[in-house]
C-alpha positions in Angstrom: -8.8 9.7 35.7 -7.8 10.3 32.6 -9.8 10.3 29.4 -9.1 10.3 25.8 -12.0 10.4 23.2 -12.4 10.4 19.2 -15.2 11.9 17.5 -16.4 11.4 14.0 -19.7 11.9 12.0 -20.1 11.2 8.4 -19.8 14.6 6.8 -17.5 15.5 9.3 -18.2 19.0 9.6 -20.7 19.9 12.5 -21.4 17.0 14.6 -17.9 15.8 15.1 -16.8 19.3 16.5 -20.5 19.8 18.6 -19.8 16.2 20.1 -15.9 16.8 21.0 -17.1 20.4 22.8 -19.8 18.5 24.5 -17.2 16.1 25.9 -14.7 19.0 26.9 -17.2 20.7 28.9 -18.5 17.9 30.5 -15.1 16.6 31.4 -14.4 19.9 33.0 -17.8 19.6 35.3 -17.1 16.6 36.3 -13.3 17.3 36.9 -11.8 14.9 35.0 -8.7 15.0 32.4 -9.8 14.8 28.7 -8.2 14.8 25.2 -10.4 14.9 22.3 -9.1 13.8 18.9 -11.4 15.2 16.1 -11.8 13.3 12.7 -13.7 15.8 10.7 -13.6 17.1 7.0 -10.3 18.8 7.4 -8.7 15.8 8.7 -7.2 14.5 12.0 -7.2 17.1 14.4 -5.7 17.3 18.2 -4.5 13.9 17.1 -4.0 11.5 20.6 -0.4 10.7 20.6 1.1 7.0 21.9 1.6 8.7 25.0 -1.9 10.0 25.4 -3.1 6.6 24.7 -0.7 5.0 27.2 -1.4 7.6 30.3 -5.3 7.0 29.5 -7.5 4.9 31.7 -10.6 5.1 29.7 -11.6 5.7 25.7 -14.7 7.0 24.5 -15.4 6.6 21.0 -18.3 8.6 19.9 -18.5 8.1 15.5 -20.8 7.1 13.2 -17.9 6.2 11.0 -15.2 3.8 11.3 -12.5 4.6 13.8 -9.5 2.4 13.7 -9.1 1.0 17.5 -6.6 -1.4 17.5 -4.3 1.4 19.2 -6.4 1.1 22.1 -5.8 -2.5 23.0 -5.7 -3.0 26.7 -7.9 0.0 27.4 -11.3 0.5 28.7 -13.2 1.5 26.0 -16.9 2.6 25.1 -18.2 2.9 21.6 -21.3 5.2 21.0 -23.0 7.5 18.6 -22.2 10.7 17.9 -25.5 11.9 19.1 -25.2 10.3 22.4 -22.3 12.5 23.5 -24.0 15.6 22.1 -27.0 15.0 23.9 -25.6 13.7 27.4 -21.8 13.8 27.7 -21.6 14.0 31.1 -23.8 10.6 31.5 -21.4 9.2 29.0 -18.6 9.8 31.0 -19.7 8.3 34.1 -21.0 5.5 32.0 -17.4 4.7 30.8 -16.3 3.9 33.9 -17.7 0.7 33.9 -16.9 0.1 30.1 -15.1 -3.4 29.5 -11.4 -3.6 28.4 -10.7 -3.9 24.5 -8.7 -6.4 23.6 -7.0 -6.1 20.1 -6.4 -8.7 17.5 -2.9 -10.2 19.0 -1.2 -12.6 16.2 2.4 -13.4 14.9 2.0 -13.4 11.5 2.8 -11.4 8.5 0.3 -9.1 8.5 1.5 -7.5 11.7 5.1 -7.2 10.2 3.6 -5.3 7.4 1.2 -3.1 9.9 4.3 -2.3 12.0 6.2 -1.2 8.9 3.4 0.7 7.9 3.1 2.4 11.3 7.0 3.0 11.2 6.9 4.9 7.9 7.9 8.6 7.8 7.6 11.3 5.3 7.6 11.2 1.7 7.9 7.3 1.7 4.8 7.1 4.1 3.2 8.8 1.7 4.2 7.2 -1.5 3.3 3.6 0.2 -0.3 5.0 1.1 -0.7 5.7 -2.7 0.7 2.3 -3.6 -1.2 0.4 -1.3 -5.0 2.1 -2.4 -3.7 1.4 -6.1 -2.9 -2.0 -6.0 -6.4 -3.3 -5.8 -7.4 -1.5 -8.9 -4.4 -2.7 -10.6 -4.6 -6.5 -9.5 -8.2 -6.5 -10.5 -7.7 -4.8 -14.2 -5.0 -6.9 -14.6 -6.5 -10.2 -13.8 -9.9 -9.0 -15.8 -7.5 -8.3 -18.8 -5.7 -11.5 -18.6 -9.1 -13.3 -18.5 -9.8 -11.5 -21.6 -7.1 -13.1 -23.2 -8.5 -16.6 -22.6 -10.8 -15.7 -25.7 -7.5 -15.2 -27.8 -5.3 -12.1 -27.4 -6.8 -9.8 -30.2 -10.5 -10.9 -29.3 -11.4 -8.2 -27.6 -11.3 -6.3 -30.6 -14.7 -7.3 -31.4 -17.3 -5.3 -30.2 -20.0 -6.9 -27.7 -18.1 -10.1 -27.4 -17.6 -11.0 -23.5 -13.9 -10.7 -24.6 -14.6 -6.8 -25.0 -16.5 -6.4 -22.2 -13.7 -7.6 -20.2 -11.1 -5.6 -21.6 -13.4 -2.6 -20.8 -13.9 -3.3 -17.4 -10.0 -4.2 -16.8 -8.0 -2.0 -19.0 -11.0 0.6 -19.8 -11.8 1.5 -16.4 -9.6 -0.3 -13.4 -6.7 0.6 -15.3 -7.8 3.9 -15.8 -8.3 4.8 -12.3 -4.8 3.5 -11.2 -3.0 7.0 -11.5 -5.7 9.0 -10.0 -6.2 7.0 -7.0 -2.5 6.7 -6.8 -2.0 10.2 -6.8 -5.4 10.8 -4.6 -3.9 8.8 -1.9 -0.6 10.3 -1.9 -2.3 13.6 -1.0 -4.7 11.8 1.1 -1.7 10.6 3.3 -0.4 14.3 3.1 -3.4 16.3 3.8 -6.0 13.8 5.0 -9.5 14.0 3.2 -9.1 17.5 1.6 -6.2 16.0 0.0 -8.4 13.4 -2.1 -10.0 15.8 -4.9 -6.8 17.7 -6.0 -4.8 14.6 -5.8 -7.3 12.7 -7.9 -7.6 15.4 -10.7 -4.1 16.0 -10.7 -3.7 12.0 -11.3 -6.5 12.2 -13.5 -4.5 15.1 -15.9 -1.1 12.8 -15.4 -3.2 9.9 -17.0 -4.8 12.2 -19.9 -1.4 14.3 -20.9 0.7 11.1 -21.1 2.7 11.9 -17.9 2.1 8.4 -16.6 3.3 7.3 -13.1 5.8 9.7 -12.8 3.1 12.6 -13.3 1.0 10.5 -11.0 3.5 11.0 -8.1 4.3 14.5 -8.8 0.6 15.2 -8.8 0.1 13.3 -5.4 2.7 15.5 -3.5 2.0 18.6 -5.4 -1.9 18.4 -4.3 -1.1 17.3 -0.5 1.4 20.1 0.1 -0.5 22.8 -1.5 -3.8 21.7 0.4 -1.7 22.0 3.8 -0.5 25.3 2.7 -3.9 26.4 2.2 -5.0 25.3 5.4 -2.4 26.8 6.9 -2.8 30.3 5.4 -6.3 30.5 4.9 -8.4 31.7 8.0 -12.2 32.3 8.1 -14.7 33.3 10.9 -16.0 30.5 12.7 -19.4 30.7 11.3 -18.0 30.0 7.9 -15.6 27.4 8.6 -17.9 24.8 7.6 -17.2 26.1 3.9 -13.4 25.4 4.2 -13.5 21.3 3.0 -16.7 21.5 0.9 -15.8 24.6 -1.4 -12.4 26.8 -0.6 -10.1 23.7 -0.3 -11.2 21.4 -3.1 -11.5 24.5 -5.7 -8.4 26.3 -4.8 -6.2 23.1 -4.4 -7.6 21.6 -7.7 -7.2 24.9 -9.8 -3.7 25.2 -8.6 -2.7 21.4 -9.1 -4.6 21.5 -12.5 -2.9 24.4 -14.1 0.6 23.6 -12.8 0.0 20.0 -14.5 -1.2 21.5 -17.4 1.4 24.4 -18.0 4.6 23.4 -16.4 4.9 19.8 -15.1 2.8 17.7 -17.8 5.0 18.3 -20.7 8.7 17.6 -19.1 6.9 14.7 -17.1 5.6 13.1 -20.1 8.7 13.6 -22.1 10.4 11.5 -19.1 7.8 8.8 -19.1 8.0 8.4 -23.2 11.9 8.3 -22.9 11.5 5.7 -19.9 9.0 3.8 -21.9 11.4 3.8 -25.0 14.2 2.8 -22.9 12.8 -0.5 -21.3 11.4 -1.5 -24.7 14.7 -1.4 -26.3 16.5 -3.2 -23.8 17.9 -6.7 -24.7 21.2 -8.7 -23.9 23.5 -7.8 -21.1 21.2 -4.6 -20.5 17.9 -6.4 -19.8 20.0 -9.2 -17.6 21.6 -6.7 -15.6 18.4 -4.8 -14.9 16.7 -7.9 -13.7 19.6 -8.7 -11.8 19.3 -5.3 -9.6 15.7 -5.7 -9.4 16.2 -9.3 -7.7 18.8 -7.8 -5.5 16.4 -5.2 -4.4 13.3 -7.3 -3.8 15.3 -9.6 -1.4 17.3 -7.2 0.2 14.5 -6.0 2.8 12.1 -8.1 1.9 8.6 -5.8 1.7 11.0 -2.8 3.3 11.4 0.2 1.4 14.2 -1.3 -0.9 11.8 -4.1 -2.0 8.9 -1.7 -2.4 10.8 0.9 -4.6 11.6 -2.3 -7.2 8.0 -3.2 -6.8 6.8 0.4 -7.4 8.9 0.6 -10.4 7.5 -2.7 -11.8 3.8 -1.6 -11.6 4.7 1.5 -13.3 5.5 -0.2 -16.4 2.2 -1.6 -16.5 0.1 -0.8 -19.4 -3.5 -2.3 -19.9 -3.4 -5.1 -22.5 0.1 -5.5 -22.5 2.4 -7.6 -20.3 5.7 -6.0 -18.5 8.9 -7.7 -18.5 9.9 -5.8 -15.6 6.9 -6.5 -13.5 7.6 -10.3 -14.2 10.8 -10.1 -12.8 9.7 -8.5 -10.0 7.2 -11.1 -8.9 9.4 -13.5 -9.8 12.4 -12.3 -7.7 9.9 -11.4 -4.7 8.6 -15.2 -4.7 12.1 -16.7 -4.2 13.3 -15.8 -1.0 10.3 -17.6 1.1 10.3 -20.4 -1.3 14.2 -20.8 -1.0 14.3 -20.9 2.5 11.0 -23.3 2.5 13.1 -25.5 0.2 16.4 -25.4 2.7 14.1 -26.7 5.3 13.2 -29.7 3.6 16.9 -30.5 2.1 19.1 -29.6 5.0 16.7 -30.4 8.0 19.8 -30.8 10.3 20.6 -27.0 9.5 17.1 -25.6 10.7 15.3 -26.2 14.4 11.7 -27.3 15.0 10.3 -23.9 14.8 12.3 -23.2 11.6 11.0 -25.9 10.2 7.2 -25.2 11.0 7.8 -21.8 9.8 9.0 -23.5 6.4 5.8 -25.0 5.9 3.9 -21.5 6.0 6.9 -20.3 3.5 5.5 -22.5 0.7 2.2 -20.9 0.8 3.7 -17.4 1.2 6.2 -17.7 -1.6 3.5 -19.0 -4.0 1.4 -16.0 -3.2 4.3 -13.5 -3.9 4.8 -12.2 0.0 8.3 -12.1 0.1 7.7 -11.3 4.2 7.3 -14.9 4.6 11.3 -15.2 4.7 11.3 -12.5 7.3 11.7 -15.1 10.2 14.5 -16.8 9.0 16.6 -13.6 8.1 15.9 -12.2 11.6 17.6 -15.6 13.4 20.6 -15.7 11.0 20.9 -12.4 8.9 24.3 -13.1 8.1 23.9 -16.3 6.2 20.0 -15.8 5.2 20.1 -12.7 3.4 22.9 -13.2 1.3 21.7 -16.4 0.1 17.9 -15.0 -0.5 19.5 -12.1 -2.4 21.6 -14.4 -4.3 18.7 -16.5 -5.7 16.2 -13.6 -6.0 18.7 -12.2 -8.3 19.5 -15.1 -10.1 15.7 -15.3 -11.0 15.4 -11.6 -12.1 18.2 -12.0 -14.4 16.8 -15.4 -16.0 13.4 -13.8 -16.4 14.5 -10.9 -18.4 17.1 -13.1 -20.6 14.0 -15.2 -21.0 11.6 -12.2 -22.0 8.8 -13.4 -19.7 6.0 -10.8 -19.5 3.6 -10.4 -16.8 0.2 -8.5 -17.3 -0.7 -8.3 -13.5 1.1 -6.8 -10.6 0.4 -9.6 -7.9 -1.3 -13.2 -7.5 1.8 -15.0 -7.6 1.5 -18.6 -8.6 -2.2 -18.5 -9.4 -1.8 -16.1 -11.9 0.2 -18.5 -13.8 -3.1 -20.6 -14.4 -4.6 -17.7 -16.5 -3.9 -18.3 -20.3 -2.3 -14.9 -21.4 -1.1 -13.3 -18.0 2.3 -14.4 -18.6 4.4 -14.6 -21.6 6.9 -17.3 -22.1 5.4 -19.0 -19.3 7.6 -22.3 -19.2 10.9 -20.1 -19.1 9.6 -17.9 -16.5 8.5 -21.1 -14.2 11.9 -22.6 -15.1 13.4 -18.8 -13.6 11.6 -19.0 -10.3 12.6 -22.6 -9.9 16.4 -22.3 -10.2 16.3 -19.1 -8.2 14.7 -21.2 -5.5 17.5 -23.9 -5.7 20.2 -21.5 -5.7 18.6 -20.0 -2.3 18.2 -23.3 -1.0 21.6 -24.4 -1.9 23.5 -21.4 -0.7 21.5 -22.3 3.1 22.7 -25.4 3.0 26.1 -24.6 2.0 26.2 -21.5 4.7 24.3 -22.5 7.7 25.3 -24.3 10.7 24.0 -27.5 11.9 21.7 -27.3 14.6 22.8 -28.8 18.0 
């Protein structure tokens, strides 16, 4: 029989590897094939491949921390503490033979599409999106709290001791302040696993404090991750001292290198570029701003949550500043809402162009579009890409251009229609709603004209 195992303890230093060694020795004595993945303080080592898991008969998870299990769906799986593997690995191997089959969550939802895309990401794009995914909750929480402070008046937060001031401190002074450090830290984490967090966050904090902004955070994240990888590869300590690598050697050296590079070499140029971009966006008006909105709209609809969509979204998030609304972010969210809303409207006004399943999907698309989940249009695009993708791109482009033309601004990076209810979250709210409505109608109209009748 073939076994695979995963070991992980809270500190990731001693018990993780003791459990792995015990399992390997017991497997050798029992004459069974065993591969053990360790999730320690230096990251995932001896990682199980898709083939390893496919070939395995039984999975053993010996962990006192959370270990992702979805990849083991359909396999016999037993889950125990690390100490049980260390004390009696042979008994654990025997016990695992009677384990029950683990059934993962099987659903044909938008979440599955997102997860599949995340799994298939490779290289720098994967690392960048890891940073974005961890950063967004901080920005969303901060943005909504800032917007709530506006309920008491746009400048009410300036009154010390007031509730508005407290909301602004929590949202802008704390949650927003963590945006770039978290972003940089988890880019580095994606590259170098846990040892990348410290230098990544330190670099991100420096980028924020010296005015290098979002661009500086990106540079700091990648610099920290690859610095840690370099150090892990080239610094070899005796086995008796290996525990010093994750708690002393890697965090100190990598933070020192990243910090010095950010302060003396990278910070100045990145800060200048950041200021120049901010000034350029602030000065945009007329045709230039409309053109930018149109391009943003096309990008948001082109691949509905894919790399192009995420590039536009990340650009929009980078323009957010605590206590201020961003025209770019407003255009991004409006354009991202239109594809599912447009196809949902089309299923209502042109029922003879859609089959029964598509009409049912259209009902869900209303909610997805209203929530700013662009992926809600994917089922329609997958079935008829030649007609659907140009239609949703046209509607999103019109929405992005109109949003910029009307100078609508947004203080939060997500939330869809629900943030429109918060006073102060959107500037020029009425025309912003008009922009979304017009784009939705354009998409629905294009689909009505282009799609063929269903027999």
